[in-house]
DODREN-855846 format. One record per residue (C-alpha): chain; z, y, x; residue number from 1. Coordinates in steps of 0.2 Angstrom, whole numbers, plus 2048, in hexadecimal, padded with zeros to 3 digits. Layout:
<nodes>
NODE drenza   Z   Y   X lose
NODE      A   Z   Y   X  NUM
...
</nodes>
This chain:
<nodes>
NODE drenza   Z   Y   X lose
NODE      A 800 800 800    1
NODE      A 805 80C 80E    2
NODE      A 7F5 809 817    3
NODE      A 7EA 80C 807    4
NODE      A 7F4 81C 804    5
NODE      A 7F0 822 816    6
NODE      A 7DE 81E 814    7
NODE      A 7DD 829 804    8
NODE      A 7E6 837 80D    9
NODE      A 7D9 836 81B   10
NODE      A 7CB 837 80F   11
NODE      A 7D4 846 806   12
NODE      A 7D5 84F 816   13
NODE      A 7C3 84D 819   14
NODE      A 7BE 853 808   15
NODE      A 7C9 862 80A   16
NODE      A 7C1 869 819   17
NODE      A 7AF 862 816   18
NODE      A 7AB 867 804   19
NODE      A 7B8 85E 7F9   20
NODE      A 7C8 863 7F0   21
NODE      A 7D8 868 7F9   22
NODE      A 7E2 859 7FF   23
NODE      A 7F4 856 7FC   24
NODE      A 7FE 856 80C   25
NODE      A 802 845 814   26
NODE      A 815 848 817   27
NODE      A 821 852 80C   28
NODE      A 833 854 813   29
NODE      A 840 853 805   30
NODE      A 846 864 7FF   31
NODE      A 855 867 7F4   32
NODE      A 851 868 7E1   33
NODE      A 85C 872 7D6   34
NODE      A 862 868 7C7   35
NODE      A 85D 86F 7B6   36
NODE      A 867 86F 7A6   37
NODE      A 85C 86D 796   38
NODE      A 861 874 785   39
NODE      A 871 87C 78B   40
NODE      A 874 88D 781   41
NODE      A 87A 89B 78D   42
NODE      A 883 8AA 787   43
NODE      A 878 8BA 786   44
NODE      A 87C 8C6 794   45
NODE      A 877 8D8 791   46
NODE      A 880 8DF 7A0   47
NODE      A 86F 8E2 7A9   48
NODE      A 865 8E7 79A   49
NODE      A 857 8F3 79F   50
NODE      A 859 8EF 7B1   51
NODE      A 84A 8E6 7B9   52
NODE      A 850 8D7 7C3   53
NODE      A 84A 8D7 7D5   54
NODE      A 83D 8C9 7D8   55
NODE      A 842 8BA 7E2   56
NODE      A 83C 8BB 7F4   57
NODE      A 82D 8AF 7F7   58
NODE      A 830 8A0 801   59
NODE      A 823 89C 80E   60
NODE      A 81E 88A 80B   61
NODE      A 81A 887 81D   62
NODE      A 82A 88E 823   63
NODE      A 834 884 816   64
NODE      A 82B 873 81A   65
NODE      A 82D 875 82D   66
NODE      A 83F 87B 82D   67
NODE      A 844 86D 821   68
NODE      A 83C 860 82B   69
NODE      A 844 867 83B   70
NODE      A 855 866 834   71
NODE      A 853 854 831   72
NODE      A 84D 850 843   73
NODE      A 857 84A 852   74
NODE      A 855 852 863   75
NODE      A 84B 842 868   76
NODE      A 83F 844 85A   77
NODE      A 83D 857 85E   78
NODE      A 839 853 870   79
NODE      A 82D 845 86B   80
NODE      A 823 852 861   81
NODE      A 820 85B 871   82
NODE      A 815 84D 878   83
NODE      A 803 84B 874   84
NODE      A 802 83A 87E   85
NODE      A 7F3 832 884   86
NODE      A 7F1 823 879   87
NODE      A 7F9 814 882   88
NODE      A 7EE 804 884   89
NODE      A 7FB 7F9 87B   90
NODE      A 80A 7F9 870   91
NODE      A 805 80A 869   92
NODE      A 80E 809 858   93
NODE      A 81E 804 861   94
NODE      A 81D 812 86D   95
NODE      A 819 81F 85F   96
NODE      A 829 819 857   97
NODE      A 834 818 866   98
NODE      A 82F 829 86D   99
NODE      A 82C 833 85D  100
NODE      A 81B 839 864  101
NODE      A 813 849 85D  102
NODE      A 802 843 860  103
NODE      A 7F7 836 869  104
NODE      A 7E7 83B 872  105
NODE      A 7D9 82F 872  106
NODE      A 7CD 82A 880  107
NODE      A 7BD 820 880  108
NODE      A 7C7 810 882  109
NODE      A 7D0 813 872  110
NODE      A 7C0 812 868  111
NODE      A 7BE 800 86E  112
NODE      A 7C7 7EF 86A  113
NODE      A 7D1 7E5 877  114
NODE      A 7C1 7DC 87C  115
NODE      A 7B8 7ED 881  116
NODE      A 7AD 7ED 872  117
NODE      A 7AA 7FC 867  118
NODE      A 7B5 7FC 857  119
NODE      A 7AC 7FD 847  120
NODE      A 7B1 80A 83A  121
NODE      A 7BD 7FF 831  122
NODE      A 7C5 7F9 841  123
NODE      A 7C7 80B 848  124
NODE      A 7CE 812 838  125
NODE      A 7DB 804 837  126
NODE      A 7E1 808 848  127
NODE      A 7E4 81A 844  128
NODE      A 7EC 816 834  129
NODE      A 7F8 80A 83D  130
NODE      A 7FD 818 849  131
NODE      A 801 824 83A  132
NODE      A 80B 816 831  133
NODE      A 815 814 841  134
NODE      A 81A 827 841  135
NODE      A 827 82F 836  136
NODE      A 81F 83F 838  137
NODE      A 80C 83F 837  138
NODE      A 803 83F 848  139
NODE      A 7F7 84B 850  140
NODE      A 7E9 83F 854  141
NODE      A 7DE 848 861  142
NODE      A 7CE 845 86B  143
NODE      A 7C3 84E 878  144
NODE      A 7B3 84F 86F  145
NODE      A 7AB 85E 877  146
NODE      A 799 856 877  147
NODE      A 78F 852 886  148
NODE      A 798 84B 895  149
NODE      A 7A9 84B 88C  150
NODE      A 7A6 842 87C  151
NODE      A 7B3 834 878  152
NODE      A 7B0 830 866  153
NODE      A 79E 832 864  154
NODE      A 79A 826 872  155
NODE      A 79E 818 865  156
NODE      A 78E 814 85C  157
NODE      A 797 80C 84E  158
NODE      A 79F 81D 849  159
NODE      A 792 829 84D  160
NODE      A 77F 827 84E  161
NODE      A 77E 830 85F  162
NODE      A 789 838 86C  163
NODE      A 78C 84B 868  164
NODE      A 782 857 873  165
NODE      A 78A 863 87F  166
NODE      A 78C 875 879  167
NODE      A 77E 87B 884  168
NODE      A 772 86E 87D  169
NODE      A 777 873 86B  170
NODE      A 775 885 86E  171
NODE      A 764 883 877  172
NODE      A 75E 879 868  173
NODE      A 765 884 859  174
NODE      A 76D 894 85F  175
NODE      A 77E 898 858  176
NODE      A 77B 891 847  177
NODE      A 777 880 84F  178
NODE      A 788 882 858  179
NODE      A 791 884 847  180
NODE      A 787 876 83F  181
NODE      A 78C 86B 84E  182
NODE      A 79E 870 84C  183
NODE      A 79E 86C 83A  184
NODE      A 796 85A 83C  185
NODE      A 7A2 856 84A  186
NODE      A 7B1 85C 841  187
NODE      A 7AE 853 831  188
NODE      A 7A9 843 83B  189
NODE      A 7B9 843 844  190
NODE      A 7C3 846 835  191
NODE      A 7BB 838 82C  192
NODE      A 7C3 82C 838  193
NODE      A 7D4 833 838  194
NODE      A 7D3 83F 848  195
NODE      A 7DA 850 843  196
NODE      A 7DA 859 854  197
NODE      A 7CB 85B 85F  198
NODE      A 7CE 862 871  199
NODE      A 7C0 86F 870  200
NODE      A 7B8 87B 872  201
NODE      A 7B7 87E 884  202
NODE      A 7BA 891 886  203
NODE      A 7B7 891 899  204
NODE      A 7AA 89E 89F  205
NODE      A 79D 896 8AB  206
NODE      A 78B 89B 8AF  207
NODE      A 789 892 8C0  208
NODE      A 783 880 8BF  209
NODE      A 78D 87D 8CF  210
NODE      A 79E 87F 8C6  211
NODE      A 7A8 870 8C2  212
NODE      A 7AA 876 8B0  213
NODE      A 798 87C 8AD  214
NODE      A 791 86C 8A4  215
NODE      A 7A0 86D 898  216
NODE      A 79F 880 895  217
NODE      A 794 88A 88A  218
NODE      A 78A 88F 899  219
NODE      A 789 8A1 894  220
NODE      A 792 8B1 898  221
NODE      A 7A3 8B6 892  222
NODE      A 79C 8BF 882  223
NODE      A 791 8B1 87D  224
NODE      A 79F 8A4 881  225
NODE      A 7AB 8AE 876  226
NODE      A 79E 8AD 867  227
NODE      A 79D 89B 86A  228
NODE      A 7AF 898 86A  229
NODE      A 7B2 8A3 85A  230
NODE      A 7A4 899 851  231
NODE      A 7AB 888 855  232
NODE      A 7BD 88D 851  233
NODE      A 7B8 894 840  234
NODE      A 7AE 884 83C  235
NODE      A 7BC 878 842  236
NODE      A 7C9 882 838  237
NODE      A 7BE 882 828  238
NODE      A 7BC 86F 82A  239
NODE      A 7CF 86C 82C  240
NODE      A 7CF 866 83E  241
NODE      A 7DA 86D 84C  242
NODE      A 7D1 876 85A  243
NODE      A 7D8 878 86C  244
NODE      A 7D1 886 877  245
NODE      A 7D0 880 889  246
NODE      A 7D3 883 898  247
NODE      A 7DE 893 898  248
NODE      A 7DE 89E 8A2  249
NODE      A 7CC 899 8A5  250
NODE      A 7C5 88D 8B1  251
NODE      A 7B8 897 8BA  252
NODE      A 7B0 88F 8C9  253
NODE      A 7C0 885 8CE  254
NODE      A 7BF 872 8D3  255
NODE      A 7C4 863 8C9  256
NODE      A 7D7 863 8C6  257
NODE      A 7D7 851 8C2  258
NODE      A 7D7 84D 8D4  259
NODE      A 7E0 85C 8DD  260
NODE      A 7E6 86E 8DD  261
NODE      A 7DA 87C 8D8  262
NODE      A 7DE 88D 8DF  263
NODE      A 7D6 89B 8D5  264
NODE      A 7D7 8AC 8DF  265
NODE      A 7CE 8B7 8D3  266
NODE      A 7D5 8C8 8CE  267
NODE      A 7DE 8CA 8BD  268
NODE      A 7D1 8D7 8B8  269
NODE      A 7C3 8C9 8B8  270
NODE      A 7CD 8BE 8AC  271
NODE      A 7D0 8CD 8A0  272
NODE      A 7BD 8D2 8A2  273
NODE      A 7B6 8C0 8A0  274
NODE      A 7C1 8B1 89F  275
NODE      A 7CD 8B7 892  276
NODE      A 7BF 8BD 886  277
NODE      A 7BB 8AB 87E  278
NODE      A 7CE 8A7 87D  279
NODE      A 7D1 8B8 874  280
NODE      A 7C2 8B4 868  281
NODE      A 7C9 8A3 864  282
NODE      A 7DB 8A9 861  283
NODE      A 7D4 8B7 855  284
NODE      A 7CA 8AA 84C  285
NODE      A 7DA 8A0 849  286
NODE      A 7DA 892 857  287
NODE      A 7EB 889 855  288
NODE      A 7EC 882 867  289
NODE      A 7E8 887 879  290
NODE      A 7E8 87B 887  291
NODE      A 7EE 882 898  292
NODE      A 7E5 87C 8A8  293
NODE      A 7ED 876 8B9  294
NODE      A 7E4 884 8C3  295
NODE      A 7EF 88E 8CE  296
NODE      A 7EA 8A0 8C9  297
NODE      A 7F1 8AB 8D6  298
NODE      A 7F0 8BB 8CD  299
NODE      A 7FC 8B5 8C0  300
NODE      A 806 8A8 8CA  301
NODE      A 803 8A2 8DC  302
NODE      A 811 895 8DC  303
NODE      A 80D 88A 8CD  304
NODE      A 7FD 884 8C3  305
NODE      A 7FB 88D 8B3  306
NODE      A 801 87E 8A9  307
NODE      A 812 880 8B1  308
NODE      A 812 893 8B3  309
NODE      A 81E 89E 8A8  310
NODE      A 813 8AD 8AC  311
NODE      A 803 8A5 8A7  312
NODE      A 80B 8A0 896  313
NODE      A 813 8B2 895  314
NODE      A 801 8B9 896  315
NODE      A 7FB 8AD 889  316
NODE      A 809 8B1 87D  317
NODE      A 80D 8C3 880  318
NODE      A 7FC 8CB 886  319
NODE      A 7F0 8C0 87C  320
NODE      A 7FC 8BF 86D  321
NODE      A 7FA 8AC 86B  322
NODE      A 807 8A5 85F  323
NODE      A 801 893 85D  324
NODE      A 803 883 867  325
NODE      A 801 883 87A  326
NODE      A 7FD 873 882  327
NODE      A 7FC 86D 894  328
NODE      A 7ED 864 89B  329
NODE      A 7F1 852 8A0  330
NODE      A 801 853 8AB  331
NODE      A 7FC 842 8B3  332
NODE      A 7EE 84B 8BC  333
NODE      A 7EE 84D 8CF  334
NODE      A 7F0 860 8CE  335
NODE      A 802 860 8C8  336
NODE      A 80A 851 8D0  337
NODE      A 811 85A 8DF  338
NODE      A 81A 867 8D5  339
NODE      A 826 85B 8CD  340
NODE      A 82E 856 8DD  341
NODE      A 83C 84A 8D8  342
NODE      A 83D 851 8C7  343
NODE      A 833 851 8B7  344
NODE      A 822 85A 8B6  345
NODE      A 824 85A 8A3  346
NODE      A 835 864 8A5  347
NODE      A 82C 871 8AF  348
NODE      A 81F 872 8A1  349
NODE      A 82B 875 893  350
NODE      A 834 882 89E  351
NODE      A 824 88B 8A1  352
NODE      A 821 88D 88E  353
NODE      A 816 87E 888  354
NODE      A 818 877 877  355
NODE      A 810 867 87A  356
NODE      A 80E 85C 889  357
NODE      A 7FE 852 88B  358
NODE      A 802 843 896  359
NODE      A 7FF 831 89A  360
NODE      A 811 82E 8A0  361
NODE      A 81A 833 891  362
NODE      A 826 824 892  363
NODE      A 82D 82B 8A2  364
NODE      A 82C 83E 89E  365
NODE      A 834 83E 88D  366
NODE      A 845 837 892  367
NODE      A 845 844 8A1  368
NODE      A 842 852 895  369
NODE      A 850 84C 88A  370
NODE      A 85C 84B 899  371
NODE      A 857 85D 89E  372
NODE      A 85C 863 88D  373
NODE      A 86D 859 88D  374
NODE      A 871 860 89E  375
NODE      A 86C 872 899  376
NODE      A 85D 874 8A4  377
NODE      A 853 876 895  378
NODE      A 85A 880 886  379
NODE      A 85A 876 876  380
NODE      A 853 885 86D  381
NODE      A 843 883 878  382
NODE      A 840 872 871  383
NODE      A 844 878 85F  384
NODE      A 837 886 861  385
NODE      A 82A 87B 868  386
NODE      A 82C 86E 85B  387
NODE      A 82B 87B 84E  388
NODE      A 81A 881 854  389
NODE      A 814 86F 854  390
NODE      A 81A 86B 843  391
NODE      A 812 87C 83D  392
NODE      A 802 875 844  393
NODE      A 804 865 83A  394
NODE      A 807 86F 82B  395
NODE      A 7F7 879 82D  396
NODE      A 7EE 869 82F  397
NODE      A 7F5 862 81E  398
NODE      A 7FF 855 827  399
NODE      A 810 85B 821  400
NODE      A 814 866 812  401
NODE      A 81C 868 801  402
</nodes>
């Protein structure tokens, strides 16, 4: 019965964003209900006759749903919500339950069965339903489906007729309206299979084919890239799927941080003149999340990569005015290993101001974050505020609510 219900919910979400009726939320925390007494006569009170009663203040349904749910959560559950974990290869349901994960990020292997064969539609949907059934609070289910070289879901020919093209290819074939149509098709396709977050669009500015990030970027100047980001975010929001702007503060011509440290010595003026424009456009268009890179951007912080830098997060929050969820790039990448020392890189990430930690080794990092809270290294209020933003994102996606 539960599985059937969740399948109906997924279908309802798809209809809501892609042309159907608005779906009921999948999770509704219990709220107090005042008892009513019927047919009870009350004495007439004329003491306030002629005086208009002040209207009751309106209650924000999002704030009510999030705060009610937060009050019911343990510290361990709140910490778990801060982790957007790379989906493990085995025991996924048990680990979702044990660590109270906020989300799972799917890679190409997760679209295959244990024998390495592509899953069919029913098999993949069953897998995602089983993940959601294992979680008390509905999960963010994410994927990197940028198109082109980074396309996890559409490589499966049983789910999509062909792999999505790169943003550059889409734009070359159909201008900005083609970009919008591509974003619509991609978003509705992912939602159909229970994926509610796409780690896209890439907001990095790159016009040099020699840059590491070039093939994944829009390949145009800052102004055109800003138009691209705005269009994609608008279409993803309309469809009902979460977008993630990446890789703040802008990749530029830096090397691949999957394997080592990238040092960015460009002046702050260049970031404000170029790199920040697409991020500003995405934020103004309503992007709910921003992913921060592991580049060491010396004009903001020469000691830490942006993902672990308080100053980089301050710029994003205070100067760009972003109020949504900030995520790290994968903390298991080579560029951040040295900064942890004998401690926890996830603890550094929380202290820097991240709301969600993207990592493969969540089983090791979550207990270390919990220990840091208990010892006072991390204020519990930090965890509460981050969890509040994560749950707010889930409300906006229709995963929790009244």
